[in-house]
N, C-alpha and C positions, 0 to 999 in steps of 0.2 A: 187267607194267606196272600203275602203279596212278595214279588220278585222284585228285590231293588238292585239297579247298578250303581256301585259307588266308586269315587274317586278321590284318594286324599293326597293332597301335595304340600308339603312344606319345603321352603328355599330359605337358608340363612346366608346373607353375604357379611363377608368382613371386610372393614375399611383398610385393615392390613393384613399381610399373610399371616396364617397360624399353622401350626405344626403339632405332631404328637398329640394328635386329636382322638380321644378315647371317647365313645359315646354308646349309649344304651336305649333302643328305640322300642317302644310299645304302641304299634301302629296296625296290627295285624289282627283282625275280628277272627274269632275262631268258632267252630260249633258248639251248640248247647241246645237245652232242649226247646228254645224259643227259636233260634236260627240255624240255618244251615248255609255255610260258605261255598262259593263256587268259583273255580276260574280266577283263584287269587293269584297276582303277580305282584312283585314290589322291584324297585330300583332304588338303589342308595348310591350317592357319589360324594365325596370318593369313595371306593368301595374294597379298599385292602382288608385282607383279615376279617371278613366277615363270619359270623357264627348266629345259631339259633339255640335258644332255649326257653325255660320256663322259670318265673319268679315264683316266690312263696305262697302268691294268691293264685297261681295256675295262668297268669296272663303270659302269652307267647313275646319273647323279648327276640330284639337283633341286636348283638353286640357286635362292635367293629373298633379298628385302630387305622388310622392315616397318619404315617409318620412325616410323610412328605409335605412340603408347604403348600396351602390352598387358601383361596379366596371366597370360596363359597362351598355350602353343605346342601344337600339335596336328598328328600325322601319322596318317593312317588308310589303310590299303592292303588292298585285296582282290583275289581272283583263283583262277584253279584252275592247278594244274599237272599236267601227264602226267609221270610220274617213273619211272626204270627203262627209258628207251627205248634206253639202250646202256650197256655196262658200264664204259665209259671216254669220256674225252674227246681227240680227236686233231687239235688245230687248232694246236699250235705246233711249233716245231722246237728242237734241242738249242742251237741260239743264243740262239733267243727266251726259252729257257727258262734261261739262264746267270744271269740277276740273281738268282734264286731259290736259287742256289748258296751266298749269302753270309748269314752270319749279321748280325743287327740288334742294336740296343741291348737289345731285350727278349728276344732268343733266345740271345743271345752265353753259352755256358758259362761258369761259374766252376769252383771246385774240386769242389764236389759232382757237377755234371753230368760233369766231365771224369772223374772216379773212377768214377761210375756207367756212364759209357760204355766204358772201359778193362775193367771187370768183364764187361759183357755182350759184349765181343770175345771174352774168354776163353771164355765159356758157349758162343760161337758162332762157332766159329775159321771157318768158311767164309765169314763177311762181310768178312774182309780181302782176299780172293782173288777171291771171287764177283764174277762182272758183273750177277747177279741183283738189281737194285735193290728190286725188290717184296719178295722174300725177307728181304731185310736190314730193309726197312720193317715188314713184318708181325711180325719176331721182337722189334723193339723196340717196336711197338705192344703185342705180347702180354706181354710183359714188364713194360712202363710199366703196364699196366692191373693186373696182378696186385700190382706194389710201391706203386703211389700210390693214396691213398683220394679218392674225392670227398667234397667236404664244401663245402655253400652257406654264402657269407657268409665265408668262411676267407681270400680274397684280395680286393685292389683291381683295378679295371681296368688301372692303371699297374703292377701286380706284374710282375717279370720271369720268366722260365723259371727262371734259378738261385734266386731268392728262393722261388718254389713249389715248387721241387724239395726245396730243404732244409728247408722247413716240413714237407713230407710228404703235404700235401693240397691240394685247390684245386676248381676248376670247369672246365668245359669249354674255357675260354680258356686255364687252364695246361695242361692235358692237351696241347692242340695246341701252345703255345709249347715245351714239353718236346719233345714228338716232332719239331718243326722243327728244335731245336737237336741232337738226336742225329743225325736225317737230314743235316744240313748238315755235322756232323762228318766223316760219311761220303762227303762231296762229291755228294750226290743233292740236285737241284734240287727244292724244295718249296715250296709254298704255303699261307699261311694262308687260311680260309675261314669265312665267315659265312653263317647262313642259318637255315632253319626245319626242325624235325622231327615227325614225326606223333607226336601225345601229349604232346608239350612245352608248357609253359606260357610259355616265354621263347624268345629267340633261342638259337641252338647255334653251335658252332664245330668245325671239324674240320679236316683236312689233305688236300692233293692232292700226290702226288709224280710226278715225271716219270720214266719208265723207259727214255727214250730214244726213245721214240716216241708215246707216249701219256700223259696224265694220269690216275693211278688215285686215288680219293678213298678215305680210311680215318678212320674215326671212332673216335679213343683212346679217349674217355670210355666209349663203349659196346662196343668192340673188334670193330668190324665193319667191312667193306668196303663202301662206300656203294652202296645199291641202290635201293629204290623208294620209301623212306620220308623220305628228305631232299630240302629245296627250297634250291639255292643262291643267294644274293642278291648276294655280292663276295668277290673275292679279292684277296690281296695278300703283302707280304713278312712282315707281321705285323698285330696288331688294328689299328694306327694306319690302315693302308691301307683298312681296312674297317671304320671306325666308321661307323655309321648316321646318327649326328648330330653334326654340327661347326657350331660358330658363335661369333660374338661380339654383344655389344649394349652399350649405354650407358645414360645416364639414371637411372642407380640409385646413382651415387657409389661403385660397386665394392662394394655391400653386399648386392645379391639374392640370397637364398637360394631356391635351387631343389629341388623336389619332383617327381622324375621316375617316372612309372608307366608299365609296358611290359606289354602282355598281346599273347599271340601263340597262335592257334587253329589248328589244323591237323587235318582229318579226311579220311577217304576218303570218296568218293564211289561208291556202290553202285549 
């Protein structure tokens, strides 16, 4: 088990003043079987009318509204996490996990992923008849890590699994979406995860699969089973359910340009 200190900071600068800014933030990690959060603190600016609640997936959300004009928006979160407290999370039932069996607009396979899945099935014949979901997931993760290339800046946030796969390269979000697509083709409940990782300078994404009794987390970008180095923030069906910042504003005639800067620091406390 490791104790990690984390600092998540996001700043958005607007080139013209905006107002009536309504936002939802999913940036607060919470306790689960694998992690225990300590000393968490956060600052939001502007911070008018702030409240906290949970979404349909149990993610903690910060809701806010700033009616006054402002040229910048900031969220700063600090805290500590005990990671690796358990190897898995066992809080759901098969029925609860059923929603994560279905493809979304961002994971739905096209011709490229379908052909790849067919090829993988032939190479790993036991997947079709095996009831071991983890064995299938591990195989697909290992093959994807071998066949796909990490390339920063090669995709956009709205890039689908099929688009990223056909391109042949992408980032952690794309690895997660493609693995979700493959696992859902196997009728394995699986969910998208956003969080932080030891040594990363940005937020990270990975996958959790439900093996019938518990959730097991896999990081396809790094080809590892999640252990002590990852801090989970949010889960959902794909990246859209886990967006750290969502909002809308007025007062700029639709012409405001945004410059977003994100910095993530995670270090082990010794």
